[in-house]
Legacy VTK file of the C-alpha trace (Angstrom):
# vtk DataFile Version 3.0
C-alpha trace
ASCII
DATASET POLYDATA
POINTS 619 float
38.470 -44.409 -24.437
42.211 -43.696 -24.490
43.858 -40.722 -22.805
44.275 -38.787 -26.056
40.560 -38.954 -26.864
39.662 -38.128 -23.280
41.896 -35.053 -23.292
40.360 -33.810 -26.551
36.800 -34.218 -25.301
37.464 -32.588 -21.924
38.930 -29.463 -23.520
36.050 -29.288 -25.983
33.423 -29.685 -23.244
34.917 -27.032 -20.954
34.365 -24.530 -23.759
37.471 -25.086 -25.860
41.015 -23.824 -25.437
39.809 -20.250 -25.888
37.779 -20.550 -22.662
40.765 -21.721 -20.573
42.620 -19.118 -18.542
44.885 -21.618 -16.857
45.214 -25.327 -16.277
47.095 -27.172 -13.560
46.739 -30.641 -12.132
47.129 -32.343 -8.781
47.357 -36.026 -7.998
43.796 -36.862 -9.046
42.242 -33.972 -10.939
42.614 -31.392 -13.678
42.159 -27.881 -12.290
40.855 -25.402 -14.852
40.397 -21.685 -14.361
37.813 -20.858 -17.026
36.871 -17.518 -18.479
33.202 -18.494 -18.282
32.169 -21.510 -16.173
28.747 -21.473 -17.850
30.294 -22.649 -21.116
31.387 -25.930 -19.507
29.043 -28.858 -20.111
29.279 -30.563 -16.743
26.735 -33.318 -17.366
28.460 -34.381 -20.570
31.892 -34.363 -18.925
30.557 -36.594 -16.164
29.551 -39.122 -18.803
33.162 -39.452 -19.900
35.715 -41.776 -18.333
36.179 -39.485 -15.330
35.357 -39.747 -11.650
33.378 -36.521 -11.573
33.372 -32.744 -11.693
33.638 -30.222 -8.882
33.623 -26.418 -8.870
35.555 -25.097 -5.903
37.761 -22.160 -5.046
37.341 -20.572 -8.468
38.498 -23.756 -10.182
36.580 -26.085 -12.473
37.953 -29.440 -11.359
37.677 -32.561 -13.505
38.524 -35.528 -11.292
40.411 -38.116 -13.337
42.089 -40.364 -10.769
45.502 -41.981 -11.100
45.750 -41.276 -14.838
45.507 -37.516 -14.496
49.172 -36.920 -15.419
48.816 -38.645 -18.783
45.624 -36.728 -19.592
47.373 -33.480 -18.633
50.294 -34.283 -20.961
47.917 -35.039 -23.814
46.219 -31.667 -23.370
49.595 -29.934 -23.377
50.603 -31.714 -26.606
47.318 -31.047 -28.378
47.131 -27.422 -27.269
50.743 -26.176 -27.026
49.601 -22.566 -27.050
48.343 -23.063 -23.481
51.917 -23.790 -22.339
50.828 -24.275 -18.734
52.558 -25.903 -15.774
51.627 -26.802 -12.204
52.827 -23.543 -10.701
53.930 -20.109 -11.805
50.898 -19.462 -14.038
48.900 -16.320 -13.776
45.221 -16.199 -14.647
45.946 -14.902 -18.111
47.676 -18.157 -18.933
51.129 -16.639 -19.304
54.272 -18.093 -17.807
55.208 -16.331 -14.651
58.392 -17.081 -12.754
58.987 -14.961 -9.715
60.666 -14.933 -6.340
57.314 -15.872 -4.795
56.989 -18.866 -7.130
60.470 -20.120 -6.299
59.973 -19.644 -2.564
56.556 -21.329 -2.746
58.007 -24.369 -4.506
60.944 -24.530 -2.117
58.608 -24.168 0.855
56.351 -27.043 -0.179
59.403 -29.293 -0.626
61.099 -28.341 2.623
57.975 -28.347 4.789
57.297 -31.967 3.810
60.721 -32.937 5.187
60.347 -30.766 8.288
59.456 -33.257 11.102
62.858 -35.008 11.299
64.648 -31.674 10.809
62.771 -30.151 13.754
63.556 -33.222 15.852
67.243 -33.124 14.910
67.506 -29.408 15.618
65.929 -29.767 19.039
68.187 -32.705 19.951
71.306 -30.799 18.894
70.229 -27.643 20.704
69.305 -29.389 23.944
72.435 -31.564 24.016
74.608 -28.510 23.324
72.885 -26.681 26.197
73.411 -29.686 28.485
77.123 -29.872 27.614
77.608 -26.146 28.232
75.980 -26.468 31.652
78.107 -29.476 32.513
75.095 -31.795 32.755
76.281 -33.990 29.891
79.761 -35.486 29.627
81.095 -34.871 26.064
82.920 -38.225 26.240
79.875 -40.220 27.360
78.003 -42.797 25.306
74.796 -40.794 25.799
76.400 -37.750 24.193
77.577 -39.917 21.280
74.066 -41.305 20.738
72.507 -37.837 20.924
75.142 -36.508 18.523
74.501 -39.055 15.771
70.735 -38.909 16.352
70.586 -35.129 16.046
73.055 -34.977 13.171
71.621 -37.800 11.034
68.708 -35.709 9.740
71.074 -33.025 8.484
73.851 -35.279 7.219
71.385 -37.341 5.162
69.278 -34.316 4.209
69.597 -35.115 0.457
67.508 -38.257 1.035
64.729 -36.309 2.780
64.718 -33.664 0.058
64.725 -36.352 -2.647
61.382 -37.732 -1.452
59.593 -34.407 -0.978
60.987 -33.006 -4.253
59.833 -36.103 -6.141
56.333 -35.632 -4.748
56.328 -31.948 -5.631
57.650 -32.512 -9.157
55.443 -35.612 -9.544
58.121 -38.116 -10.416
59.238 -41.490 -9.067
60.252 -41.185 -5.399
62.489 -44.263 -5.405
64.435 -43.029 -8.419
64.929 -39.757 -6.576
66.250 -41.657 -3.556
68.613 -43.525 -5.873
70.052 -40.183 -7.040
70.626 -39.159 -3.420
72.347 -42.485 -2.821
74.693 -41.886 -5.752
75.963 -38.504 -4.517
76.079 -39.747 -0.900
77.754 -43.097 -1.603
80.333 -43.983 1.093
83.074 -44.613 -1.483
82.587 -41.134 -2.950
82.445 -39.536 0.509
85.727 -41.227 1.490
87.453 -39.760 -1.568
86.440 -36.172 -0.797
89.538 -34.084 -0.212
91.929 -36.327 -2.125
94.353 -34.542 -4.385
94.003 -36.842 -7.367
90.887 -35.772 -9.317
88.745 -38.315 -11.098
87.737 -38.135 -14.739
84.731 -39.601 -16.498
84.927 -40.984 -20.049
88.641 -40.189 -19.972
88.337 -36.411 -20.167
85.426 -35.003 -18.086
86.418 -33.976 -14.533
84.378 -35.565 -11.755
84.488 -33.216 -8.741
84.904 -34.864 -5.348
82.527 -32.900 -3.138
80.862 -33.583 0.212
77.135 -33.330 -0.519
75.967 -34.126 3.010
73.533 -31.539 4.442
73.093 -30.048 0.955
69.794 -29.247 -0.749
70.444 -27.647 -4.111
72.245 -30.571 -5.830
69.511 -33.145 -5.176
66.774 -30.578 -5.779
68.090 -29.824 -9.254
68.717 -33.500 -9.895
65.156 -34.571 -9.085
63.774 -31.749 -11.224
65.796 -32.970 -14.221
64.937 -36.588 -13.365
61.274 -35.797 -13.897
61.819 -34.792 -17.512
64.239 -37.623 -18.299
61.872 -40.219 -16.819
58.823 -38.786 -18.590
60.644 -38.589 -21.934
61.811 -42.210 -21.772
58.481 -43.486 -20.472
56.629 -41.729 -23.290
58.265 -43.646 -26.141
59.193 -46.841 -24.292
56.852 -49.783 -25.191
54.673 -50.810 -22.241
55.926 -54.387 -22.436
59.492 -53.479 -21.448
58.925 -50.101 -19.781
59.044 -51.509 -16.247
62.652 -52.600 -16.721
64.169 -50.257 -19.276
62.645 -46.913 -18.224
64.380 -46.931 -14.803
67.538 -48.480 -16.298
67.999 -45.816 -18.961
66.963 -43.043 -16.590
69.595 -43.934 -14.000
72.277 -44.463 -16.658
71.606 -40.933 -17.912
71.137 -39.255 -14.536
74.162 -40.749 -12.719
76.836 -39.008 -14.836
74.667 -35.900 -15.205
74.448 -35.638 -11.410
78.094 -36.369 -10.626
79.652 -34.358 -13.435
77.220 -31.492 -13.926
74.211 -30.961 -11.666
75.527 -31.829 -8.210
78.701 -29.700 -8.415
76.634 -26.609 -9.338
76.079 -25.749 -5.675
79.777 -26.020 -4.993
80.800 -23.741 -7.844
78.120 -21.171 -7.044
79.242 -21.206 -3.425
82.864 -20.800 -4.464
82.112 -17.675 -6.463
79.957 -16.320 -3.659
82.872 -16.738 -1.292
85.139 -14.796 -3.649
82.521 -12.043 -3.874
82.175 -11.795 -0.084
85.950 -11.577 0.326
85.971 -8.685 -2.124
83.229 -6.923 -0.130
85.151 -7.428 3.107
88.243 -5.885 1.558
86.411 -2.923 -0.005
83.599 -2.074 2.443
83.416 -3.919 5.788
80.116 -2.275 6.764
78.498 -3.399 3.500
79.926 -6.873 3.960
78.368 -6.986 7.432
74.961 -6.165 5.994
75.299 -8.635 3.125
76.468 -11.493 5.378
73.835 -10.770 7.996
71.018 -10.653 5.465
72.002 -13.387 3.002
73.149 -16.140 5.362
69.627 -17.710 5.552
69.666 -18.250 1.781
73.145 -19.767 1.914
72.096 -22.195 4.647
68.896 -23.147 2.828
70.787 -24.183 -0.302
73.720 -25.613 1.650
76.291 -23.088 0.410
77.187 -21.536 3.773
80.048 -24.034 3.989
81.778 -22.105 1.212
82.196 -19.142 3.588
84.117 -21.119 6.199
87.459 -21.056 4.331
87.298 -17.253 4.308
86.658 -17.210 8.073
89.622 -19.510 8.654
91.787 -17.450 6.329
90.854 -14.261 8.213
91.828 -15.845 11.528
95.091 -17.147 10.042
95.958 -13.756 8.522
94.643 -11.246 11.053
94.025 -13.346 14.153
90.291 -12.687 14.016
87.284 -12.887 11.693
84.590 -10.285 11.044
82.311 -12.808 9.351
81.486 -14.905 12.421
79.840 -12.046 14.408
77.609 -11.214 11.418
76.712 -14.911 11.129
75.792 -14.935 14.811
73.505 -11.912 14.425
71.875 -13.468 11.363
71.183 -16.566 13.460
69.623 -14.430 16.196
67.527 -12.608 13.576
66.236 -15.951 12.317
65.307 -17.083 15.827
63.737 -13.736 16.782
61.657 -13.378 13.618
60.498 -16.964 14.075
59.528 -16.211 17.674
57.597 -13.154 16.465
55.743 -15.397 14.028
54.421 -17.388 16.993
52.186 -14.407 17.822
50.866 -14.278 14.248
49.970 -17.799 13.173
46.562 -19.264 14.001
47.053 -22.982 13.479
47.937 -24.733 16.747
50.216 -27.265 15.106
52.090 -24.485 13.326
52.452 -22.614 16.609
54.190 -25.633 18.113
56.515 -25.928 15.119
57.286 -22.196 15.201
58.015 -22.136 18.940
60.293 -25.179 18.879
62.073 -23.772 15.807
62.660 -20.452 17.583
64.036 -22.241 20.653
66.520 -24.288 18.645
67.398 -21.147 16.651
68.480 -19.281 19.779
70.658 -22.285 20.588
72.281 -22.002 17.159
70.306 -24.579 15.110
68.418 -22.580 12.482
67.486 -25.295 9.966
64.046 -26.004 11.500
63.198 -22.290 11.364
64.611 -21.835 7.869
62.894 -24.843 6.329
59.641 -24.745 8.270
58.966 -21.057 8.944
60.964 -18.623 6.787
60.159 -20.390 3.523
56.491 -20.542 4.529
55.864 -17.030 5.876
57.145 -14.081 3.843
56.873 -11.682 6.784
59.286 -13.875 8.740
61.702 -14.029 5.840
61.726 -10.248 5.391
62.064 -9.632 9.134
65.028 -12.014 9.273
66.805 -10.509 6.276
66.436 -6.880 7.359
67.064 -7.511 11.066
70.122 -9.666 10.401
71.441 -7.177 7.855
71.069 -4.160 10.146
72.609 -5.935 13.117
75.495 -7.271 11.035
76.158 -3.838 9.545
76.213 -2.006 12.882
78.304 -4.643 14.661
80.845 -4.714 11.837
81.056 -0.898 11.751
81.703 -0.946 15.508
84.518 -3.464 15.033
82.923 -6.731 16.172
85.368 -9.593 15.826
85.676 -13.253 16.767
89.087 -14.694 17.626
87.938 -18.267 17.304
85.268 -20.290 15.586
82.178 -21.244 17.517
78.538 -22.153 17.339
76.420 -18.966 16.847
74.330 -19.353 20.006
73.173 -17.140 22.838
75.319 -19.371 25.039
78.496 -18.485 23.118
78.090 -14.681 22.983
81.497 -14.035 24.662
83.468 -15.342 21.665
81.896 -12.658 19.432
83.096 -9.732 21.591
86.535 -9.443 20.030
85.893 -5.830 19.082
84.610 -4.987 22.554
81.338 -5.911 24.309
79.493 -2.871 22.943
79.959 -3.894 19.310
78.160 -7.225 19.565
75.654 -6.190 22.252
74.482 -3.128 20.326
74.284 -5.188 17.155
72.316 -7.865 19.017
69.886 -5.280 20.392
69.252 -3.832 16.943
68.838 -7.321 15.484
66.324 -8.525 18.069
64.169 -5.393 18.072
64.104 -4.882 14.301
63.559 -8.556 13.463
60.674 -8.916 15.896
58.905 -5.670 14.994
59.340 -5.942 11.208
58.034 -9.504 11.190
55.064 -8.688 13.406
54.061 -5.477 11.636
54.414 -6.944 8.137
52.518 -10.049 9.198
49.645 -7.909 10.449
49.489 -5.687 7.368
51.054 -6.295 3.964
51.469 -10.052 3.976
48.138 -10.668 5.647
46.524 -9.423 2.438
48.394 -12.109 0.492
46.559 -14.920 2.214
48.840 -15.713 5.132
46.647 -17.057 7.887
47.661 -15.010 10.901
45.994 -14.163 14.153
43.609 -11.247 13.740
42.741 -9.387 16.944
39.306 -8.486 15.652
38.590 -12.056 14.625
39.553 -13.253 18.069
37.046 -10.906 19.674
34.320 -11.186 17.048
34.579 -14.282 14.869
33.428 -13.375 11.383
34.015 -16.686 9.666
30.859 -18.504 8.671
32.618 -21.858 8.976
31.796 -23.517 12.297
32.791 -26.696 14.043
30.987 -29.877 13.019
30.659 -33.533 13.893
30.747 -36.289 11.278
28.924 -39.486 12.194
29.547 -43.004 10.982
27.648 -43.759 7.751
27.829 -47.508 8.437
28.588 -50.067 11.130
31.807 -52.027 10.944
35.491 -52.198 11.799
37.475 -48.958 11.906
40.522 -48.749 9.615
43.041 -45.907 9.871
43.205 -43.862 6.684
46.950 -44.490 6.483
46.220 -48.217 6.117
43.998 -47.819 3.050
45.610 -49.394 -0.018
45.011 -46.335 -2.225
47.910 -43.926 -1.577
45.760 -40.893 -2.422
43.618 -41.594 0.613
46.427 -43.110 2.714
48.614 -40.018 2.329
45.572 -37.823 3.038
45.947 -35.937 -0.216
42.176 -35.515 -0.311
41.950 -34.637 3.374
41.682 -36.153 6.848
39.229 -38.966 7.432
38.596 -42.558 8.359
37.747 -45.880 6.684
35.189 -48.468 7.805
35.099 -52.119 6.799
31.290 -52.274 6.598
29.725 -55.609 5.659
26.057 -54.528 5.795
26.057 -52.845 2.364
24.167 -49.681 3.367
25.582 -46.170 3.641
23.726 -43.454 5.551
24.407 -39.729 5.539
27.051 -38.814 8.134
25.929 -35.158 8.266
22.992 -32.881 7.614
23.470 -30.828 4.490
23.187 -30.787 0.703
24.253 -33.434 -1.798
26.814 -31.687 -3.997
28.048 -34.628 -6.056
26.679 -38.035 -6.999
29.253 -39.809 -9.099
27.897 -41.513 -12.197
29.535 -44.747 -11.083
27.497 -44.496 -7.849
30.511 -45.384 -5.703
31.051 -41.909 -4.241
28.887 -39.140 -2.809
29.878 -35.565 -1.971
28.010 -33.668 0.756
28.427 -30.159 2.143
27.053 -29.851 5.656
25.380 -26.844 7.279
28.727 -25.460 8.480
30.579 -25.708 5.174
32.298 -29.027 5.856
32.753 -30.895 2.566
32.457 -34.643 3.141
33.347 -37.260 0.540
32.007 -40.790 1.005
33.942 -43.184 -1.207
32.943 -46.854 -1.318
35.787 -49.211 -2.155
39.109 -48.791 -3.939
39.114 -48.472 -7.734
35.397 -49.359 -7.739
34.946 -46.621 -10.316
35.899 -49.352 -12.784
32.681 -51.244 -11.944
30.770 -48.402 -13.634
27.954 -48.508 -11.114
27.545 -52.271 -11.013
26.560 -53.581 -7.548
25.617 -50.047 -6.402
22.174 -48.436 -5.940
21.891 -44.709 -5.183
19.027 -43.170 -3.192
19.894 -39.479 -3.461
20.368 -36.816 -6.133
22.551 -33.752 -6.529
21.109 -30.677 -4.857
18.998 -32.742 -2.472
18.879 -31.682 1.174
19.476 -34.634 3.476
19.657 -35.270 7.202
22.047 -37.351 9.269
21.003 -40.989 8.957
19.244 -40.702 5.573
19.963 -43.610 3.221
22.419 -42.661 0.474
23.676 -45.853 -1.170
23.263 -49.616 -1.061
26.042 -51.846 -2.331
26.764 -55.560 -2.563
30.042 -55.925 -0.698
30.455 -59.623 -1.405
30.117 -59.238 -5.163
32.453 -56.248 -5.145
35.086 -58.352 -3.367
34.524 -61.268 -5.762
35.147 -58.845 -8.615
38.571 -58.150 -7.093
37.925 -54.833 -5.322
37.931 -53.671 -1.708
34.589 -52.488 -0.338
35.579 -50.299 2.622
33.572 -47.122 3.178
35.981 -44.178 3.239
34.857 -40.864 4.763
37.075 -37.827 4.063
36.757 -34.105 4.804
38.021 -32.724 1.486
38.378 -29.133 2.722
40.409 -30.127 5.781
42.757 -27.169 5.276
39.872 -24.742 5.893
39.749 -25.803 9.528
42.035 -25.749 12.546
41.828 -29.504 12.871
39.914 -32.599 11.800
40.226 -35.204 14.535
39.318 -38.896 14.155
37.441 -40.116 17.220
38.499 -43.733 16.679
41.513 -45.372 15.060
40.653 -49.014 15.755
37.898 -51.318 16.952
34.225 -51.414 15.998
32.016 -48.434 15.240
28.229 -48.338 15.230
25.993 -46.636 12.688
25.522 -43.005 13.719
28.458 -43.013 16.157
30.748 -39.967 16.125
33.846 -40.627 13.958
35.264 -37.165 13.142
35.271 -33.831 14.945
35.905 -30.802 12.741
37.284 -27.853 14.700
36.941 -24.429 13.084
LINES 1 620
619 0 1 2 3 4 5 6 7 8 9 10 11 12 13 14 15 16 17 18 19 20 21 22 23 24 25 26 27 28 29 30 31 32 33 34 35 36 37 38 39 40 41 42 43 44 45 46 47 48 49 50 51 52 53 54 55 56 57 58 59 60 61 62 63 64 65 66 67 68 69 70 71 72 73 74 75 76 77 78 79 80 81 82 83 84 85 86 87 88 89 90 91 92 93 94 95 96 97 98 99 100 101 102 103 104 105 106 107 108 109 110 111 112 113 114 115 116 117 118 119 120 121 122 123 124 125 126 127 128 129 130 131 132 133 134 135 136 137 138 139 140 141 142 143 144 145 146 147 148 149 150 151 152 153 154 155 156 157 158 159 160 161 162 163 164 165 166 167 168 169 170 171 172 173 174 175 176 177 178 179 180 181 182 183 184 185 186 187 188 189 190 191 192 193 194 195 196 197 198 199 200 201 202 203 204 205 206 207 208 209 210 211 212 213 214 215 216 217 218 219 220 221 222 223 224 225 226 227 228 229 230 231 232 233 234 235 236 237 238 239 240 241 242 243 244 245 246 247 248 249 250 251 252 253 254 255 256 257 258 259 260 261 262 263 264 265 266 267 268 269 270 271 272 273 274 275 276 277 278 279 280 281 282 283 284 285 286 287 288 289 290 291 292 293 294 295 296 297 298 299 300 301 302 303 304 305 306 307 308 309 310 311 312 313 314 315 316 317 318 319 320 321 322 323 324 325 326 327 328 329 330 331 332 333 334 335 336 337 338 339 340 341 342 343 344 345 346 347 348 349 350 351 352 353 354 355 356 357 358 359 360 361 362 363 364 365 366 367 368 369 370 371 372 373 374 375 376 377 378 379 380 381 382 383 384 385 386 387 388 389 390 391 392 393 394 395 396 397 398 399 400 401 402 403 404 405 406 407 408 409 410 411 412 413 414 415 416 417 418 419 420 421 422 423 424 425 426 427 428 429 430 431 432 433 434 435 436 437 438 439 440 441 442 443 444 445 446 447 448 449 450 451 452 453 454 455 456 457 458 459 460 461 462 463 464 465 466 467 468 469 470 471 472 473 474 475 476 477 478 479 480 481 482 483 484 485 486 487 488 489 490 491 492 493 494 495 496 497 498 499 500 501 502 503 504 505 506 507 508 509 510 511 512 513 514 515 516 517 518 519 520 521 522 523 524 525 526 527 528 529 530 531 532 533 534 535 536 537 538 539 540 541 542 543 544 545 546 547 548 549 550 551 552 553 554 555 556 557 558 559 560 561 562 563 564 565 566 567 568 569 570 571 572 573 574 575 576 577 578 579 580 581 582 583 584 585 586 587 588 589 590 591 592 593 594 595 596 597 598 599 600 601 602 603 604 605 606 607 608 609 610 611 612 613 614 615 616 617 618
């Protein structure tokens, strides 16, 4: 059955287009929100060329596998009135673009690239602190190594964003990296600042811009890349697609990036700079509020560099700048609101990220907080914007000035006292208090209702969640394989959840938990179980063994059956599966990993016995 026929039958069997409120897709499944789930014919859908069906979180999920994108496109072509995309769709099926949608998309892209950014921010902050204290010689080799190590993540930020954006927009990651390489090519970087402009095709200007540390150019480029790649791939014959789809895509995208898309951030920043200069001339107090509240957005999209010429021009003209103090207070607002968030979030890993981001923020490095906290928690964003705006406004009204440039850090406060100590100290006090309180109060009230998982005092005293901690036991005896080493990237990248793989030669799979069988795949290679504490466990035998259509498998359980730990679920012939060209590892995954504080593998190597503890699920 081809993808077009499959798409037609799926829509028909879920009750037709008239029964679909919305449709999105992830890496393996179609996610329907239906008007009436009872109209869907689950048994008949499971007989199609699909992995299975699951109803979860208000969604009717049809699990397709690696071909889900093509099935999704076919549905969109056959039913254009649905006009649905992966995000920004309300439950009435209408397009909905909003600030929340944009921030949510940006957050998912930036959070994926967060680990090296956090590391770089901490290295820069700590080395700066050490230099200020005289513990680190600025001319030493150690300082040089720390400098390039801490700066590399920010300088080459377009490469990090290229990968996470490609994953978010579901396009080729290596093509996205190629785009980043084009705008960051050393020859282009060396030409930045030269007076002689370049032209393309003899008449189109090619701006020479430094795109290091920028986000917006590559973000827009990868988004456009998705549509160019998909359009070419759609009509390109399979026989030559491997060569000519990437060739034509890069030939189209290279000039589009260099001439049009990439310079957008520069031009937007240029006009923003002109607008801020006008505000400074007309209403300094308003300019203080605007600079203090909008700086986080400028840094996020890499346009804060456009403000620097105005600062330098102010110093050259007047001997001081009023922008730098407002920038400093915005930085302190970011750090303070992030620190306030530490007392709100529940997840331990997030607490560590938040605390380290706040620390580096107070030392003047705000990127970890901006990319990993503000874009994730709306309360933190609002607290930062209002706190920074109020502090910037008051300090500017009181005449705060800086007579030199400097890193906006708590260690460099003296350089921001040009208008007298009171101006910056009062502004700092207002910034810290307002940022902390606004973030905390909003996080406990308004934004808590929007699904932000924050610490709830009542929950801490009287846990009300019905989800409890659980232990998952080994369903087979064999050699432990880390999930990241599994050849299927869906499992390896933990898109379906945390888990473990076992190279089990004995051909028998026992239940790893006590609970209810929720799914028995028609191809017999996978079983879904929900245990007594709400832990959803997927047992998947082999890679791509769905193609065997049940051959070499024998199932000993049925959907809805209550089972106990150690009950026989499946027998399989591992040798014949391998002879057929497939792997036969037993993969155990907790598919609702995000519902818990942590899912911890007990072993990452060596042998494991049947019934031995392999995963601990912490609620």
